[in-house]
Backbone bond lengths (Angstrom), bond angles and torsions (degrees), N, CA, C in turn:
res aa  C-N    CA-C-N  psi(-1)  N-CA   C-N-CA  omega(-1)  CA-C   N-CA-C  phi
1 M - - - 1.451 - - 1.529 108.11 -
2 N 1.321 116.85 128.91 1.460 119.51 -179.19 1.533 111.08 -79.13
3 A 1.332 115.69 171.90 1.467 121.13 -175.40 1.527 111.69 -62.03
4 N 1.324 117.32 -39.65 1.464 119.70 179.95 1.526 110.82 -65.44
5 D 1.341 116.98 -40.59 1.463 120.22 176.67 1.524 110.97 -62.13
6 K 1.326 116.77 -40.58 1.467 120.19 178.69 1.523 110.81 -63.02
7 R 1.325 115.99 -41.58 1.462 121.07 179.66 1.530 110.31 -62.83
8 I 1.333 117.00 -46.88 1.466 120.71 -179.24 1.524 110.76 -66.63
9 K 1.327 117.49 -39.47 1.468 120.08 178.09 1.528 110.12 -63.63
10 N 1.316 117.15 -38.84 1.462 121.28 177.34 1.532 110.61 -64.63
11 I 1.331 117.08 -42.59 1.463 120.52 178.11 1.528 109.75 -59.51
12 L 1.327 116.56 -51.44 1.468 120.26 -177.32 1.524 112.13 -67.39
13 G 1.322 116.92 -32.31 1.459 120.54 179.55 1.511 113.90 -73.76
14 S 1.330 117.40 -24.81 1.467 120.54 -177.92 1.531 113.31 -101.86
15 T 1.311 117.29 -9.95 1.465 121.49 -179.13 1.523 110.80 -79.18
16 K 1.323 115.68 136.96 1.466 121.80 177.60 1.529 111.76 -118.64
17 V 1.348 115.81 -38.12 1.464 121.32 -175.77 1.527 109.46 -123.27
18 I 1.346 114.99 127.51 1.464 121.54 -179.04 1.522 108.72 -122.70
19 A 1.322 116.32 123.10 1.465 120.82 170.00 1.522 106.41 -95.38
20 C 1.323 115.97 136.86 1.463 119.73 -176.67 1.519 110.35 -124.56
21 V 1.323 115.92 116.66 1.458 121.91 177.86 1.528 108.49 -91.11
22 G 1.335 115.65 126.36 1.454 120.29 177.94 1.511 114.05 97.58
23 V 1.314 117.45 12.28 1.462 120.91 179.83 1.526 109.83 -70.67
24 S 1.322 115.43 148.93 1.453 121.12 178.10 1.527 109.93 -121.90
25 P 1.345 117.42 140.07 1.459 119.84 174.50 1.538 112.19 -78.61
26 N 1.325 116.99 -2.20 1.461 122.10 178.37 1.528 108.39 -72.59
27 R 1.320 116.55 118.02 1.467 122.22 -171.89 1.524 114.91 -64.28
28 I 1.308 119.00 -12.64 1.471 119.47 179.05 1.529 112.37 -99.83
29 R 1.323 117.37 0.11 1.463 120.65 179.06 1.531 110.31 -83.81
30 P 1.328 117.37 142.22 1.468 120.08 179.29 1.524 113.74 -55.80
31 S 1.330 117.77 -36.83 1.474 119.54 -179.03 1.522 111.12 -63.60
32 Y 1.311 117.86 -36.98 1.460 121.38 177.32 1.529 110.01 -63.75
33 F 1.315 115.02 -47.00 1.464 121.80 -179.42 1.529 111.59 -57.72
34 V 1.323 114.99 -46.47 1.463 120.58 -177.94 1.525 110.78 -65.52
35 L 1.335 117.18 -49.12 1.463 119.32 -178.92 1.516 112.07 -65.53
36 R 1.309 117.32 -36.45 1.468 120.85 177.40 1.528 109.95 -60.49
37 Y 1.325 116.16 -45.86 1.462 120.79 178.72 1.530 110.35 -60.27
38 L 1.328 117.19 -49.15 1.466 121.18 -178.49 1.528 111.15 -62.43
39 Y 1.323 116.65 -39.51 1.459 121.23 176.74 1.534 110.55 -59.27
40 F 1.321 116.74 -45.34 1.465 120.03 -179.89 1.526 112.60 -72.75
41 K 1.324 118.21 -10.79 1.464 122.69 172.38 1.531 110.65 -94.36
42 N 1.325 116.01 13.70 1.465 123.59 175.14 1.520 115.53 73.57
43 F 1.322 117.28 22.68 1.455 120.01 168.25 1.525 106.66 -84.01
44 R 1.327 116.46 144.25 1.461 118.72 168.29 1.522 105.89 -83.66
45 V 1.320 117.08 127.33 1.461 120.80 -178.89 1.528 109.11 -115.65
46 I 1.308 115.90 128.99 1.456 122.27 179.73 1.527 107.55 -110.54
47 P 1.342 116.69 108.01 1.469 120.15 -176.86 1.526 112.29 -81.28
48 I 1.330 115.39 139.41 1.465 121.33 179.16 1.526 108.85 -131.98
49 N 1.328 115.47 119.48 1.459 121.64 175.32 1.529 107.62 -166.73
50 P 1.334 117.67 113.34 1.465 120.22 -176.25 1.529 114.15 -61.97
51 M 1.319 118.53 -17.59 1.467 120.97 179.67 1.531 112.63 -76.10
52 Y 1.348 116.80 -17.85 1.464 120.17 -174.55 1.523 113.00 -126.48
53 V 1.317 117.21 25.61 1.467 121.94 -177.03 1.530 110.58 -52.58
54 G 1.329 114.33 132.87 1.454 121.49 175.51 1.508 115.03 92.57
55 E 1.342 117.94 -20.00 1.460 119.26 176.07 1.526 108.47 -69.17
56 I 1.312 116.46 155.17 1.462 121.13 180.00 1.520 108.90 -101.13
57 L 1.312 115.88 131.66 1.464 122.15 178.80 1.526 107.84 -138.27
58 F 1.311 116.46 118.56 1.466 122.98 179.70 1.524 111.92 54.33
59 G 1.328 114.90 43.03 1.459 121.53 175.63 1.516 114.99 79.54
60 E 1.307 117.92 3.97 1.470 122.01 -178.58 1.517 110.05 -123.48
61 K 1.320 115.74 143.93 1.455 121.24 175.34 1.535 108.53 -74.93
62 I 1.323 116.64 132.46 1.467 120.19 177.03 1.527 108.19 -70.23
63 L 1.325 114.78 128.18 1.458 121.99 -178.91 1.523 110.30 -97.94
64 G 1.326 115.52 161.03 1.455 120.52 179.94 1.511 114.38 -88.24
65 S 1.347 116.60 -21.03 1.468 119.77 -178.62 1.527 110.06 -160.21
66 I 1.301 114.80 165.52 1.466 121.63 177.93 1.523 110.36 -60.58
67 S 1.316 117.01 -36.34 1.471 120.81 -177.08 1.526 112.86 -64.40
68 E 1.329 117.94 -16.29 1.465 121.51 179.17 1.531 113.39 -83.22
69 I 1.317 117.84 -7.80 1.464 120.67 178.00 1.528 108.56 -68.37
70 D 1.315 116.60 130.65 1.460 122.19 179.20 1.528 109.24 -53.77
71 S 1.309 116.39 130.52 1.471 120.73 -176.43 1.530 112.44 -64.74
72 E 1.332 117.48 -16.46 1.463 121.22 177.54 1.528 112.71 -79.51
73 V 1.339 117.13 -15.42 1.463 121.55 -178.00 1.523 109.31 -82.32
74 K 1.323 115.52 126.48 1.464 121.11 179.06 1.536 108.76 -91.24
75 V 1.321 116.35 95.81 1.460 121.72 178.33 1.526 107.78 -81.33
76 D 1.332 115.74 124.08 1.467 120.72 179.84 1.527 112.08 -87.12
77 M 1.341 115.60 -39.30 1.458 120.51 -173.56 1.520 110.45 -134.23
78 L 1.333 115.31 140.40 1.452 121.48 170.49 1.524 107.04 -109.64
79 D 1.328 116.24 117.60 1.459 123.21 179.30 1.527 107.46 -101.14
80 I 1.331 117.21 126.33 1.461 121.05 -172.68 1.528 110.80 -113.15
81 F 1.336 115.05 116.89 1.464 124.33 175.13 1.530 108.45 -108.36
82 R 1.299 118.18 61.35 1.464 122.64 179.60 1.517 108.29 -137.39
83 K 1.309 116.43 166.62 1.461 121.20 178.15 1.528 109.54 -63.35
84 S 1.309 115.55 150.39 1.469 121.53 -177.74 1.523 112.46 -52.78
85 E 1.336 116.94 -40.93 1.465 119.81 -177.34 1.530 112.84 -70.56
86 A 1.316 118.30 -13.19 1.474 121.60 178.72 1.525 112.49 -93.20
87 V 1.312 117.77 -4.13 1.469 122.01 -172.07 1.526 114.10 -71.32
88 L 1.310 118.57 -41.85 1.467 121.05 -173.59 1.534 112.85 -54.61
89 P 1.331 120.76 -52.76 1.478 118.28 179.17 1.523 113.17 -64.79
90 I 1.324 117.87 -28.04 1.466 120.76 177.46 1.526 109.54 -67.04
91 V 1.323 116.46 -45.18 1.470 120.66 179.33 1.526 110.21 -65.63
92 E 1.317 117.57 -42.18 1.467 120.38 178.17 1.530 110.82 -61.08
93 D 1.320 116.95 -41.14 1.466 121.73 177.74 1.530 110.65 -64.29
94 A 1.323 116.11 -42.40 1.469 120.72 179.04 1.529 110.85 -62.32
95 L 1.321 117.23 -44.05 1.464 120.61 -179.20 1.535 110.90 -65.15
96 K 1.300 116.37 -29.84 1.466 121.45 179.26 1.528 111.58 -75.11
97 H 1.337 117.89 -37.59 1.467 121.31 -170.65 1.528 115.76 -107.50
98 L 1.312 118.39 -23.04 1.472 120.67 -175.22 1.523 109.27 -109.17
99 K 1.303 116.16 88.08 1.466 122.13 -171.13 1.529 114.07 -69.52
100 K 1.317 118.72 -24.34 1.469 121.49 -177.94 1.527 111.94 -102.57
101 L 1.315 117.83 8.72 1.458 123.07 -177.42 1.528 111.13 -58.57
102 K 1.337 116.08 136.11 1.462 121.21 -179.78 1.522 113.19 -111.58
103 T 1.345 117.11 -29.80 1.463 119.79 -171.18 1.521 112.14 -139.27
104 I 1.327 115.20 136.11 1.459 122.84 167.20 1.522 105.60 -105.03
105 W 1.329 116.26 123.76 1.474 121.00 -178.40 1.524 107.65 -121.74
106 M 1.323 116.04 121.86 1.456 121.45 177.62 1.524 108.45 -106.16
107 Q 1.312 115.92 130.22 1.460 122.76 -174.61 1.528 112.76 -65.45
108 I 1.318 115.77 172.10 1.464 121.71 177.62 1.525 109.02 -53.45
109 G 1.324 115.77 130.35 1.459 121.58 -179.78 1.513 113.97 86.31
110 V 1.330 117.35 -3.23 1.463 121.47 -178.01 1.523 109.12 -111.39
111 H 1.320 115.52 123.92 1.461 120.90 176.70 1.520 108.86 -154.64
112 N 1.311 116.09 142.16 1.451 121.99 179.98 1.524 106.90 -152.34
113 E 1.313 115.64 103.50 1.467 120.47 -175.10 1.526 112.94 -65.36
114 E 1.320 117.66 -35.93 1.464 119.86 178.96 1.526 110.50 -64.17
115 A 1.323 116.77 -47.12 1.467 120.80 178.68 1.523 110.77 -63.77
116 A 1.333 116.26 -41.18 1.467 120.62 178.52 1.522 110.55 -61.18
117 G 1.314 116.51 -43.65 1.465 120.71 179.62 1.513 112.72 -61.34
118 I 1.315 116.81 -42.49 1.467 121.44 178.46 1.527 110.22 -63.37
119 A 1.323 116.42 -44.76 1.474 120.28 179.98 1.529 110.96 -64.73
120 L 1.321 116.75 -42.82 1.468 120.13 179.09 1.528 111.45 -62.09
121 K 1.319 117.12 -40.25 1.469 121.10 178.22 1.527 111.82 -63.24
122 Q 1.338 116.64 -25.68 1.467 121.93 177.88 1.525 111.56 -87.28
123 G 1.342 116.95 2.26 1.461 121.10 176.94 1.517 114.88 88.11
124 L 1.318 117.55 12.50 1.465 120.61 179.99 1.527 110.93 -87.88
125 E 1.313 115.26 156.63 1.456 121.88 168.63 1.523 107.03 -80.30
126 V 1.320 116.93 148.06 1.455 121.26 177.77 1.518 108.79 -134.08
127 V 1.321 115.82 129.63 1.462 122.41 174.57 1.522 106.33 -124.34
128 Q 1.334 116.62 128.03 1.455 121.25 -179.62 1.525 110.27 -121.12
129 N 1.323 114.86 148.58 1.459 121.90 172.40 1.531 113.32 58.68
130 K 1.329 116.31 38.10 1.467 121.58 177.37 1.519 109.37 -141.65
131 C 1.305 115.92 158.52 1.459 121.72 179.24 1.534 109.09 -110.77
132 P 1.344 118.52 127.19 1.465 119.30 -179.74 1.528 112.84 -63.57
133 K 1.320 117.91 -30.75 1.465 121.08 177.40 1.524 110.38 -64.45
134 I 1.306 116.58 -49.77 1.469 121.08 -179.86 1.525 110.40 -63.79
135 E 1.328 116.61 -44.72 1.463 120.25 -178.88 1.528 110.98 -65.18
136 Y 1.324 117.40 -39.83 1.459 120.15 177.54 1.527 110.08 -61.57
137 Q 1.319 116.06 -48.47 1.463 119.88 -179.66 1.524 111.09 -61.22
138 R 1.319 116.49 -41.51 1.470 121.02 -178.27 1.531 111.35 -68.28
139 L 1.321 116.95 -47.02 1.461 121.06 -172.40 1.528 114.27 -82.48
140 F 1.327 116.87 -21.73 1.460 120.07 179.55 1.528 112.31 -105.78
141 G 1.330 116.72 15.95 1.454 121.61 168.39 1.505 118.57 88.55
142 E 1.309 118.82 0.10 1.459 119.55 -175.92 1.519 113.58 -72.07
143 L 1.309 117.98 -33.81 1.466 119.20 -179.87 1.522 111.61 -70.52
144 R 1.325 116.87 -32.81 1.471 119.63 178.16 1.523 110.53 -61.20
145 M 1.335 116.55 -35.69 1.463 120.27 -179.50 1.525 111.06 -65.57
146 A 1.334 116.66 -23.32 1.463 120.84 179.58 1.526 111.24 -94.86
147 G 1.329 117.46 3.89 1.456 121.08 176.19 1.517 115.19 92.52
148 F 1.340 118.03 9.36 1.456 120.53 179.12 1.521 110.48 -84.65
149 N 1.319 115.99 143.42 1.453 121.23 173.68 1.521 107.27 -86.05
150 T 1.312 116.54 108.60 1.462 121.19 -175.78 1.521 112.57 -87.88
151 G 1.333 116.82 -8.03 1.451 119.45 -177.25 1.516 112.96 79.98
152 I 1.316 116.89 3.76 1.461 121.75 178.43 1.517 107.23 -109.47
153 I 1.324 115.02 120.07 1.453 120.19 -178.26 1.519 108.99 -97.84
154 S 1.313 115.43 131.49 1.453 120.12 179.80 1.515 108.91 -145.74
155 S 1.316 115.89 142.58 1.454 119.72 175.61 1.525 110.69 -93.17
156 R 1.334 115.93 -2.97 1.464 120.39 179.67 1.508 110.57 -82.26
157 L 1.308 116.00 137.51 1.446 122.55 174.13 1.526 107.02 -84.61
158 I 1.309 117.20 127.41 1.449 120.73 -178.80 1.511 108.97 -97.42
159 L 1.327 114.83 118.31 1.453 121.52 179.11 1.507 109.33 -114.90
160 N 1.297 116.96 130.39 1.476 120.01 177.36 1.495 109.07 -127.35
């Protein structure tokens, strides 16, 4: 396992609460699929999308913005399902409101070097252009069970 894989596995292994900006309650949207998977892996997921405020998704009320997250909730990771050019104000808002935040995660196809730089300067982990669902499955052995070559060699038999 390379250093980047170890870092991502550590992030996913230590994360408990994920706020997701841009999630959709539409069951065919990738954001729904990803959050559903994470929810069933026992992450608490806090959905954020101003178009669906008040709807319930995975036991949580969809919020309109990051600032609406209860200040008592310790959000570990912010997962961003928005266009790259929309990321900077989202990260700035997160840094302003989520004091215990550890990770900014930008989904596949999403990257913003300016936002990443600001988050890194604040001591946060930053992952760009990756999906936490795919990375979790790859790094915790689930894809191997389906016959995928994950690029991770192990002599351990994984039993679930």
